C-alpha positions as CSV (number, residue, x, y, z in Angstrom):
1,M,35.3,-2.0,-27.0
2,F,37.6,-3.4,-29.6
3,R,41.2,-4.5,-29.2
4,L,43.8,-4.7,-32.0
5,N,45.7,-8.0,-32.1
6,V,49.2,-7.0,-33.2
7,C,51.3,-9.5,-35.1
8,P,55.0,-10.0,-34.0
9,F,57.3,-8.5,-36.5
10,A,60.5,-7.3,-34.9
11,G,61.9,-10.8,-34.1
12,A,62.2,-11.6,-37.8
13,L,64.0,-8.3,-38.4
14,A,66.4,-9.0,-35.6
15,L,67.3,-12.5,-37.0
16,S,68.0,-11.0,-40.4
17,L,70.3,-8.4,-38.9
18,A,72.2,-11.0,-36.9
19,A,72.8,-13.1,-40.0
20,G,74.1,-10.1,-41.8
21,M,76.6,-9.2,-39.1
22,A,77.9,-12.8,-38.9
23,S,78.7,-12.9,-42.6
24,C,80.2,-9.4,-42.9
25,V,82.4,-8.9,-39.8
26,D,86.2,-9.9,-39.8
27,H,87.3,-10.3,-36.2
28,A,90.9,-9.7,-37.2
29,Y,90.2,-6.0,-37.4
30,D,89.2,-3.5,-34.7
31,L,86.0,-2.4,-36.4
32,D,85.3,0.3,-33.8
33,R,88.5,2.1,-34.7
34,D,89.0,1.5,-38.3
35,I,85.6,1.2,-40.1
36,D,82.2,3.1,-39.9
37,M,79.8,0.2,-39.3
38,T,76.5,2.2,-39.7
39,I,74.2,0.6,-42.3
40,S,70.7,1.4,-43.5
41,V,67.8,-1.1,-43.5
42,G,64.6,-0.7,-45.4
43,G,65.5,1.8,-48.1
44,E,63.2,4.8,-48.2
45,Y,60.6,3.4,-45.9
46,L,60.7,0.4,-43.5
47,A,57.1,-0.9,-43.3
48,I,56.2,-3.6,-40.8
49,P,52.7,-5.1,-40.6
50,A,51.2,-4.5,-37.2
51,G,47.9,-6.3,-37.6
52,S,44.2,-6.0,-38.5
53,T,40.9,-6.4,-36.8
54,D,37.9,-8.6,-37.4
55,T,34.7,-7.0,-38.5
56,A,33.5,-5.1,-35.5
57,Y,29.7,-4.8,-35.4
58,L,28.2,-2.2,-33.2
59,S,26.3,-5.0,-31.4
60,K,29.8,-6.2,-30.2
61,L,31.1,-2.7,-29.4
62,I,28.0,-1.5,-27.5
63,D,26.6,-3.7,-24.7
64,E,22.9,-3.6,-24.4
65,G,21.3,-3.4,-20.9
66,D,18.2,-2.4,-19.1
67,L,18.5,1.1,-20.6
68,L,20.2,0.7,-23.9
69,T,18.1,-1.5,-26.2
70,V,17.7,-2.3,-29.8
71,D,14.4,-2.0,-31.6
72,G,13.8,-5.5,-33.0
73,A,12.3,-4.3,-36.3
74,S,14.7,-1.4,-37.2
75,H,17.8,-2.6,-35.4
76,C,18.2,1.0,-34.1
77,Y,19.7,1.7,-30.7
78,Q,17.6,3.5,-28.2
79,L,17.7,4.5,-24.6
80,T,14.5,3.4,-22.9
81,K,13.2,3.7,-19.3
82,K,9.7,3.2,-17.9
83,D,8.4,3.5,-14.4
84,D,5.5,4.8,-12.3
85,V,4.9,8.3,-11.1
86,S,3.5,8.5,-7.6
87,V,0.4,10.7,-7.3
88,Q,-1.3,11.0,-3.9
89,P,-5.0,10.3,-4.0
90,T,-7.2,13.4,-4.2
91,S,-10.2,13.7,-2.0
92,V,-12.8,16.4,-1.1
93,K,-14.5,15.8,2.2
94,T,-18.2,15.6,2.6
95,V,-20.3,18.6,3.5
96,E,-22.3,18.1,6.7
97,I,-25.4,20.3,7.0
98,G,-27.0,20.4,10.5
99,Q,-30.6,20.5,11.3
100,I,-32.5,23.4,9.9
101,E,-35.6,24.8,11.7
102,S,-37.9,27.5,10.5
103,D,-38.3,30.6,12.6
104,E,-41.5,30.9,14.4
105,F,-44.5,31.6,12.3
106,T,-47.1,34.0,13.5
107,P,-50.1,32.1,14.8
108,V,-53.2,32.6,12.7
109,N,-56.6,32.8,14.5
110,I,-58.8,30.6,12.3
111,A,-62.0,30.2,14.5
112,G,-63.9,31.7,17.4
113,A,-63.3,35.0,19.0
114,G,-61.2,37.3,16.8
115,A,-61.2,35.1,13.7
116,S,-62.1,36.7,10.4
117,A,-64.0,33.7,9.1
118,E,-66.1,33.8,6.0
119,A,-69.7,32.5,6.0
120,D,-68.4,29.0,5.2
121,G,-66.0,29.1,8.1
122,S,-62.8,29.6,6.0
123,V,-60.0,31.9,6.9
124,S,-57.2,33.2,4.7
125,V,-53.7,32.2,5.6
126,D,-50.6,34.2,4.4
127,N,-47.7,33.5,6.6
128,E,-43.9,33.2,6.2
129,A,-40.7,32.7,8.2
130,D,-37.0,32.3,7.7
131,F,-35.5,28.9,6.8
132,S,-31.8,29.5,7.2
133,T,-28.6,27.9,8.6
134,T,-24.8,28.3,8.6
135,V,-22.6,25.5,7.4
136,T,-19.0,25.2,8.6
137,G,-16.1,22.9,8.0
138,I,-16.3,23.1,4.2
139,D,-13.3,21.7,2.3
140,E,-11.0,24.4,0.9
141,A,-11.3,22.7,-2.5
142,L,-14.9,23.9,-2.8
143,K,-14.5,27.4,-4.2
144,E,-18.1,27.8,-5.2
145,L,-21.1,25.6,-4.6
146,G,-23.7,25.2,-7.2
147,T,-25.6,22.0,-6.3
148,L,-25.3,19.6,-3.4
149,S,-26.6,16.0,-3.5
150,A,-27.2,13.5,-0.8
151,E,-27.2,9.7,-1.4
152,T,-29.6,9.4,1.5
153,P,-32.4,12.1,1.4
154,G,-33.2,14.2,4.4
155,R,-36.7,14.3,5.8
156,L,-38.3,17.7,5.9
157,T,-41.3,17.6,8.2
158,V,-44.0,20.3,8.0
159,T,-46.3,20.6,11.0
160,F,-49.5,22.5,11.5
161,S,-50.2,22.9,15.2
162,F,-53.6,23.8,16.6
163,E,-54.2,25.6,19.9
164,G,-57.2,27.0,21.7
165,T,-60.5,26.3,23.5
166,Y,-62.7,26.4,20.4
167,S,-64.8,23.3,20.0
168,Y,-64.6,22.0,16.3
169,S,-65.1,18.8,14.5
170,E,-62.6,19.3,11.7
171,V,-60.2,21.7,10.0
172,R,-59.6,21.2,6.3
173,A,-57.2,22.8,3.8
174,A,-58.6,24.8,0.9
175,A,-55.9,25.2,-1.7
176,L,-53.3,25.7,1.0
177,S,-49.8,26.0,-0.5
178,I,-46.6,25.4,1.4
179,V,-43.8,27.1,-0.5
180,L,-40.5,25.7,0.5
181,P,-37.1,27.5,-0.2
182,D,-36.2,27.3,-3.8
183,F,-32.6,26.1,-3.0
184,L,-34.1,22.7,-1.8
185,T,-34.3,19.8,-4.2
186,L,-37.4,17.9,-3.2
187,R,-39.3,14.7,-4.0
188,E,-42.5,13.1,-2.7
189,G,-42.0,10.2,-0.2
190,A,-44.1,7.6,1.5
191,E,-45.2,10.1,4.1
192,T,-46.0,13.0,1.8
193,R,-49.6,14.2,2.1
194,G,-50.6,16.6,-0.6
195,T,-49.3,17.2,-4.1
196,L,-45.7,18.3,-4.6
197,S,-45.1,20.6,-7.6
198,G,-41.5,21.9,-7.7
199,N,-41.0,23.4,-4.3
200,T,-44.6,23.9,-3.6
201,L,-46.7,21.4,-1.6
202,V,-50.4,21.9,-2.2
203,L,-53.0,20.7,0.3
204,D,-56.5,20.9,-1.1
205,G,-59.3,19.3,0.8
206,Q,-56.9,17.4,3.2
207,L,-58.1,17.0,6.8
208,L,-55.7,18.9,8.9
209,S,-57.3,18.2,12.2
210,G,-60.3,16.1,13.4
211,G,-60.7,17.9,16.6
212,G,-59.0,17.9,19.9
213,N,-56.2,20.2,18.6
214,A,-54.4,17.1,17.1
215,P,-51.4,18.4,14.9
216,F,-51.1,17.7,11.2
217,T,-47.7,16.6,9.6
218,T,-46.5,15.9,6.1
219,V,-43.1,14.9,5.1
220,V,-41.2,15.5,1.8
221,E,-37.7,14.2,1.0
222,V,-34.9,16.6,0.4
223,T,-32.3,15.1,-2.1
224,G,-30.1,18.2,-2.2
225,Y,-29.6,21.9,-2.6
226,R,-29.4,24.0,-5.7
227,F,-27.9,27.4,-5.6
228,G,-26.9,27.9,-9.2
229,D,-26.3,26.2,-12.5
230,R,-23.1,27.9,-13.6
231,A,-20.2,29.8,-12.2
232,G,-21.1,33.0,-10.5
233,Q,-24.6,31.9,-9.4
234,G,-23.6,29.7,-6.5
235,I,-22.5,30.3,-2.9
236,V,-18.8,31.1,-2.3
237,P,-17.7,29.8,1.1
238,V,-15.5,32.1,3.2
239,A,-13.0,30.4,5.4
240,G,-14.8,27.1,5.1
241,T,-18.2,28.6,6.1
242,M,-21.3,29.4,4.1
243,D,-24.7,30.9,5.0
244,I,-27.8,29.3,3.5
245,N,-30.6,31.8,3.6
246,G,-34.2,31.1,2.6
247,R,-37.9,31.7,3.3
248,M,-40.8,29.4,3.8
249,T,-44.4,30.6,3.0
250,V,-47.8,29.2,3.8
251,E,-50.6,30.7,1.9
252,G,-54.2,29.8,1.0
253,R,-57.3,29.1,3.2
254,V,-58.3,26.7,5.9
255,T,-61.9,25.8,6.8
256,T,-63.0,25.1,10.3
257,T,-66.3,23.2,11.1
258,A,-67.6,24.1,14.5
259,A,-69.0,21.6,17.0
260,A,-72.2,22.2,18.9
261,G,-71.8,24.7,21.7
262,S,-68.4,25.8,20.6
263,G,-66.8,28.9,22.1
264,G,-63.4,30.4,22.6
265,S,-60.9,30.6,19.8
266,L,-58.6,28.4,17.7
267,T,-55.1,29.3,16.3
268,F,-53.2,27.6,13.4
269,T,-49.3,27.7,13.4
270,P,-47.1,26.2,10.7
271,S,-43.5,25.0,11.3
272,A,-40.8,23.0,9.4
273,V,-37.8,21.0,10.4
274,L,-35.2,19.5,8.1
275,E,-33.1,16.8,9.7
276,P,-29.2,16.8,9.4
277,M,-27.9,15.8,6.0
278,S,-24.6,14.4,4.8
279,V,-23.9,15.7,1.3
280,N,-21.7,13.4,-0.8
281,R,-21.8,15.0,-4.3
282,V,-21.2,18.6,-5.3
283,K,-21.3,20.5,-8.5
284,G,-19.5,23.8,-8.6
285,V,-16.1,25.4,-8.9
286,I,-13.9,22.7,-7.3
287,Q,-10.2,22.9,-7.2
288,P,-8.7,20.1,-5.1
289,D,-5.0,19.8,-4.3
290,I,-3.2,17.2,-6.4
291,E,0.2,16.2,-5.0
292,V,2.7,14.5,-7.3
293,D,5.8,13.1,-5.6
294,P,9.1,14.1,-7.1
295,T,10.2,11.4,-9.6
296,D,13.8,10.2,-10.2
297,I,14.4,8.8,-13.6
298,L,17.5,6.7,-12.8
299,L,20.0,6.1,-15.6
300,D,22.4,3.9,-13.8
301,D,22.9,1.2,-16.4
302,M,24.5,3.2,-19.3
303,P,27.3,1.7,-21.5
304,D,30.7,3.2,-20.8
305,F,31.0,5.1,-24.1
306,L,28.0,7.1,-23.1
307,K,29.2,7.9,-19.6
308,D,32.7,9.2,-20.7
309,D,33.2,12.7,-19.5
310,D,34.1,13.8,-23.1
311,T,30.9,12.4,-24.6
312,R,28.5,14.9,-25.9
313,L,25.1,14.0,-27.5
314,D,23.0,16.0,-29.8
315,I,20.1,13.7,-30.3
316,T,17.6,14.2,-33.1
317,N,14.4,13.6,-31.2
318,P,14.6,12.4,-27.6
319,T,11.2,11.9,-26.0
320,I,9.8,11.8,-22.5
321,A,6.2,10.7,-22.3
322,F,3.9,11.1,-19.3
323,R,0.8,9.0,-19.2
324,A,-1.9,9.9,-16.6
325,T,-5.4,8.6,-16.0
326,N,-7.6,11.4,-14.7
327,T,-10.7,10.2,-12.9
328,L,-11.9,13.8,-12.2
329,D,-14.5,15.3,-14.6
330,T,-12.2,18.3,-15.1
331,P,-8.9,18.9,-16.8
332,V,-5.8,19.0,-14.7
333,Q,-3.1,21.5,-15.5
334,L,0.5,20.3,-15.2
335,N,3.8,22.2,-15.0
336,V,6.9,20.0,-15.4
337,A,10.4,20.9,-14.3
338,L,13.2,18.5,-15.3
339,A,16.8,18.6,-14.1
340,S,19.6,16.3,-15.1
341,L,22.3,15.4,-12.6
342,R,25.6,13.5,-12.8
343,N,28.1,12.0,-10.4
344,G,26.3,13.1,-7.3
345,E,26.7,16.8,-8.2
346,S,24.2,19.1,-6.6
347,D,24.2,21.6,-9.5
348,P,22.2,20.3,-12.5
349,L,23.8,19.7,-15.8
350,A,20.7,21.2,-17.4
351,E,17.2,22.3,-16.5
352,V,14.1,22.3,-18.7
353,E,10.7,23.7,-17.7
354,V,7.4,23.0,-19.6
355,D,4.3,24.8,-18.3
356,A,0.6,24.8,-19.0
357,L,0.3,21.1,-20.0
358,E,-3.2,19.7,-19.7
359,I,-4.4,16.3,-18.6
360,D,-7.9,15.8,-20.1
361,A,-10.9,15.2,-17.9
362,A,-12.1,11.7,-17.3
363,A,-9.6,10.2,-19.7
364,T,-6.1,8.7,-20.0
365,T,-3.8,11.4,-21.5
366,V,-0.4,10.9,-23.0
367,I,1.8,14.0,-23.0
368,V,4.9,13.5,-25.1
369,L,7.8,16.0,-24.7
370,S,10.1,15.9,-27.7
371,R,12.5,18.0,-29.6
372,L,10.6,17.9,-32.9
373,G,7.1,17.9,-31.4
374,Q,6.4,14.5,-32.9
375,S,6.8,10.9,-31.7
376,S,6.0,7.3,-32.3
377,Y,2.8,7.5,-30.4
378,P,-0.3,7.2,-32.7
379,D,-2.4,10.2,-33.1
380,G,-5.4,10.2,-30.8
381,A,-7.8,12.5,-29.0
382,H,-5.8,12.3,-25.8
383,V,-2.2,12.1,-27.2
384,K,-0.5,15.5,-27.1
385,N,2.9,16.0,-28.7
386,V,4.6,19.0,-27.2
387,R,7.7,20.5,-28.9
388,V,10.5,21.4,-26.4
389,D,13.4,22.9,-28.2
390,D,15.9,22.6,-25.4
391,I,15.1,19.1,-24.2
392,N,18.3,17.7,-25.7
393,S,20.2,19.7,-23.1
394,L,19.1,17.0,-20.6
395,W,21.0,14.4,-22.7
396,E,24.0,16.3,-24.0
397,R,26.0,14.8,-21.2
398,I,24.3,11.5,-20.2
399,P,23.2,12.1,-16.6
400,D,22.9,9.5,-13.8
401,R,19.4,10.6,-13.2
402,I,16.7,13.1,-14.2
403,V,14.7,14.6,-11.4
404,V,11.1,15.4,-12.4
405,D,9.1,17.9,-10.4
406,M,5.5,18.1,-11.5
407,Q,3.0,20.6,-10.1
408,A,-0.5,19.6,-10.8
409,E,-3.6,21.7,-10.2
410,V,-7.2,22.1,-11.1
411,A,-7.6,25.6,-12.4
412,N,-11.0,25.1,-14.0
413,P,-13.2,28.1,-13.2
414,D,-16.3,26.4,-14.4
415,Y,-18.7,23.9,-12.8
416,Y,-18.2,20.2,-12.7
417,E,-19.1,17.4,-10.3
418,V,-17.2,15.4,-7.7
419,D,-18.1,12.7,-5.3
420,L,-17.3,13.9,-1.8
421,G,-15.4,11.6,0.5
422,R,-14.0,9.5,-2.4
423,D,-10.4,9.0,-3.2
424,Y,-9.7,10.0,-6.8
425,D,-6.6,8.1,-7.8
426,M,-4.5,9.3,-10.7
427,Q,-2.5,6.4,-12.1
428,A,0.6,7.9,-13.9
429,D,3.8,6.7,-15.4
430,Y,6.6,7.9,-17.6
431,D,8.3,6.4,-20.7
432,V,11.7,7.7,-21.9
433,L,12.7,6.9,-25.5
434,V,15.9,8.3,-26.9
435,P,16.7,6.9,-30.4
436,L,20.4,7.2,-30.9
437,S,20.2,9.2,-34.1
438,F,22.6,12.1,-33.8
439,E,23.1,15.6,-35.0
440,K,26.2,17.7,-35.4
441,G,26.9,18.2,-31.7
442,L,27.6,14.5,-31.0
443,N,30.9,13.4,-29.5
444,I,31.3,9.8,-28.4
445,V,34.5,8.3,-27.2
446,Y,35.8,4.7,-27.4
447,N,38.8,3.7,-25.4
448,D,41.2,1.3,-27.1
449,S,44.7,0.2,-27.2
450,I,47.4,-1.8,-29.1
451,C,49.2,-4.0,-26.6
452,D,52.3,-6.2,-26.2
453,L,54.5,-4.2,-28.6
454,N,57.6,-4.4,-26.4
455,G,58.4,-8.0,-27.2
456,D,58.9,-6.8,-30.8
457,L,60.2,-3.3,-30.5
458,S,62.8,-4.1,-27.8
459,D,64.8,-6.0,-30.4
460,L,65.4,-2.7,-32.1
461,D,66.9,-1.0,-29.0
462,Q,70.2,-0.7,-30.9
463,V,68.6,0.6,-34.0
464,D,68.9,4.4,-34.7
465,F,65.4,5.6,-35.5
466,T,63.5,8.6,-34.1
467,T,60.2,8.5,-36.1
468,L,57.5,5.8,-36.2
469,N,54.2,5.9,-38.1
470,L,51.1,4.0,-37.1
471,N,49.0,3.7,-40.3
472,F,45.3,2.7,-40.2
473,T,43.1,1.7,-43.2
474,A,39.5,1.1,-42.4
475,L,36.1,0.2,-43.8
476,N,33.2,1.9,-42.1
477,T,29.4,1.5,-42.4
478,I,28.7,3.5,-39.2
479,P,27.2,7.0,-39.9
480,L,29.9,8.6,-37.7
481,Q,33.4,9.7,-38.5
482,L,36.2,8.2,-36.4
483,E,39.3,10.0,-35.4
484,V,42.2,9.7,-33.0
485,K,43.5,13.0,-31.7
486,P,47.1,13.3,-30.6
487,E,46.1,14.4,-27.1
488,N,44.1,11.2,-26.8
489,V,47.1,8.9,-27.3
490,T,49.1,7.5,-24.4
491,L,52.4,5.5,-24.8
492,T,53.6,3.3,-21.9
493,D,56.5,0.9,-21.4
494,L,56.5,-2.7,-20.3
495,A,56.1,-1.6,-16.6
496,G,53.1,0.5,-17.5
497,R,55.0,3.8,-17.1
498,K,54.1,6.6,-19.4
499,I,56.8,7.5,-21.9
500,D,57.0,11.3,-22.0
501,D,59.8,11.8,-24.5
502,I,57.7,11.0,-27.5
503,V,55.7,13.6,-29.5
504,V,52.4,12.3,-31.1
505,A,51.0,14.0,-34.2
506,S,48.2,13.2,-36.6
507,D,47.8,13.7,-40.3
508,G,44.4,15.2,-39.5
509,N,42.4,12.6,-41.5
510,R,39.4,10.7,-40.2
511,V,37.8,7.4,-40.9
512,A,35.0,8.6,-43.1
513,E,31.4,7.9,-42.2
514,S,28.9,5.9,-44.2
515,T,26.4,8.4,-45.5
516,D,23.5,6.0,-45.4
517,G,24.5,3.8,-42.5
518,S,24.8,0.8,-44.8
519,T,27.3,1.3,-47.6
520,P,31.0,0.7,-46.4
521,V,33.4,3.6,-47.0
522,E,37.2,3.1,-47.1
523,S,39.7,5.6,-45.7
524,S,42.9,5.9,-43.8
525,F,44.8,8.0,-41.3
526,T,48.2,8.1,-39.7
527,L,49.7,8.8,-36.3
528,T,53.3,9.8,-36.1
529,F,55.5,9.3,-33.0
530,T,58.8,11.2,-32.9
531,T,61.6,11.6,-30.3
532,A,65.0,13.1,-30.1
533,Q,66.2,10.4,-27.8
534,P,67.6,7.2,-29.4
535,G,66.1,4.0,-28.2
536,V,63.0,5.6,-26.7
537,L,60.7,4.3,-29.4
538,S,61.8,0.7,-28.8
539,R,60.5,1.0,-25.2
540,I,56.9,1.2,-26.4
541,D,54.8,-1.7,-25.1
542,R,51.3,-0.3,-25.3
543,I,49.6,2.4,-27.4
544,A,46.4,3.5,-25.7
545,F,44.1,5.9,-27.5
546,K,40.6,7.2,-27.6
547,V,38.7,6.8,-30.8
548,T,36.4,9.7,-31.0
549,A,33.2,9.3,-33.0
550,V,31.7,12.5,-34.4
551,P,29.1,13.3,-37.0
552,G,30.1,14.2,-40.5
553,Q,27.7,14.8,-43.3
554,A,25.4,11.9,-42.4
555,L,23.1,13.6,-40.0
556,S,19.9,12.0,-38.6
557,I,21.0,8.5,-39.6
558,P,20.3,6.2,-36.7
559,L,22.8,3.9,-35.1
560,R,22.0,0.2,-35.7
561,D,23.4,-2.9,-34.2
562,N,24.2,-4.4,-37.6
563,Q,26.5,-1.5,-38.6
564,W,30.2,-2.2,-38.5
565,F,33.7,-1.1,-39.2
566,R,36.9,-3.0,-39.8
567,M,40.6,-2.0,-39.7
568,T,41.6,-3.8,-42.9
569,K,45.3,-2.9,-42.6
570,M,47.5,-1.5,-39.9
571,S,51.2,-1.1,-40.1
572,L,54.1,0.5,-38.2
573,G,56.5,2.3,-40.5
574,A,59.8,4.1,-40.1
575,P,60.1,6.8,-42.8
576,G,63.4,6.6,-44.6
577,G,64.2,3.2,-43.1
578,V,66.3,2.7,-40.0
579,K,70.0,2.9,-39.4
580,V,71.8,0.2,-37.5
581,D,75.0,1.1,-35.8
582,L,77.2,-2.0,-35.7
583,N,80.0,-0.2,-34.0
C-alpha cells in the first residue's frame, strides 16, 4: 500500500493573514459596526501544494508470499500453489483355486477274462471324465477372466491304477495319450514321465506296471489357466463365483504281458488330481476401485488487495495441473469437480466440472486445465492441455480454498494384466499457476489515505470556503487504469469521526494505463469536496480512499514487479479563492 506524505501549508497562510490584519486594523474604530471587513485571498483560485509520492513500484505495493510470487526471468506476478493429492493404494486380491479332482473314470478291462485283447496282448483305451471345479471369493474388480498365472506352479498328478487277480509281468503304454483340459497351462517338470505337447501328455513304450498291481504316476506342472485371449472369450464371475468346466481324456492302447499260469482279470483306471493353487497374476477385464481423497487447495496467504470484497479478477489463462503416475497397465478415467469457497461460507462462489479426463497406462501423465487450452508445460506424449472456458470463475473472487473432488475409475473394457495381492500406488500432486495478466473483468482495490491534514486546515476555521479540490497528476507504467470513485472516499476529523456534511464528486478522469506495461503515461484527475456548512472543510484530518485498478485498453499485459506509478504533483485548491471575514 502507499501513503501520501502531505506537506504543511496552512500555517504559512495563517501567518500571512495575521500580518495583514495587524497592519490594516485601526483599533480606534468599531470595525464590527462601521466597516465590512470581508476580504478575498487567492484571486480566482487558491492553490496549495499538498505533496507528492516517491516512485511506487509494484514490488513495494504488493507483498510476495508463499502464494504470490514473481517469476525470476519475466518479473511477472503469479499465484502458485503445489501439494500432493492423496490416492489410496489399489489392490486386487489373489484368486484361490482349491484342489481339482477328476470324476471317476470307467475301469477298462485290459487282460484276462472279458478283455478284448489283440494277439499281441494290447487293448484299446478310450476313456474320459469331468475335470471341473467352482471358485469362490473372486474380487469384484475381476469382471472377466482371460488368463490366470501362478508364481508357484501347481502339481497335476495323473495316476493309472491296476486291480485284479490276473498274473502279469508288465503293462506298457502304446501311444497312450492323456489329453488334459485346454484351459490349463502346462509345462514338463522333474517328475514328468512321457512327452508333453501342448495339453497332451503322450506315453509310448513307458512301463506302466511291472506286476503286482503297482500304480503308475506322472506329474506335470500347471502354471495357470487360459480361458480366452480377448474380451468376450473369458469367464465372467457372478457374485464373486465362477465355474471351471473341463474334460480329461485318456486314449490309445496298453499292452499286457502275461505271466505263466495267469488267470483272472486285470482292470486299468486313470485319475487326476490338481493340488490347490494361489493365482497371483490375471489378464482380463479388470476394473478396480480407485479412491482419491478430497483435496483442499488452501489459499490462505493472499495479499490484501486480492482479498478485498470488491476485487474481481478476469485472468487471461489460469492453470491447474494434475500430475499422476499410473502403475496400472490400463488408462484411468478421471472426472474432476472444483468448487471455490470463501470466508467459511458453505455455498461455493463457483463450481467447475471437467469429465472424461484420462491418465495414461503405465506412465506419468500431466493434465493441465486452463482457460486457453495451453500452458507452459512442454509438449509431450503424456502432457494433456484441456481447455476449460469457465475456469476463471474459480478466481473471479479470490477464494480461501478450492475443494477438488476427483472420481477415478478404470472403465477399460479390454484385457490387460495386473498382479494380484499387490498394492498399486498412484503418486499424484497438483500445481496451480495463475499469471496475473488480466482481461476486462478485473477490479482490484488499493486502500490508501492522506493523513494529518487537520494541523493545517484547522488554521482556516474562520475562512469562508465551501469547496475544496484535491488534484492528482500521475505517471503510470502499470497496465491498469487507476480511479477513485466518490463513494470510495471517506473524510474523518481529528478524532476519527466521519464527516457527513461534505459531498464528494469526481471529474470522472482516471490515471491512464501504460499500454505496454513499460512506457510511462501522464494523466490527472480531481476530487471535489463541497459543503453548505462554513468551517466544515477545515475539520478534515484524514482523507481515506480506495484506488480502484481496472483494465483499460492494455489487455493481456502481465503485471510485473518492476512496473511503477508516481503521483508527481498533488494539490489542494479552493476555486475562486477564499474569503476571510475579519469582522
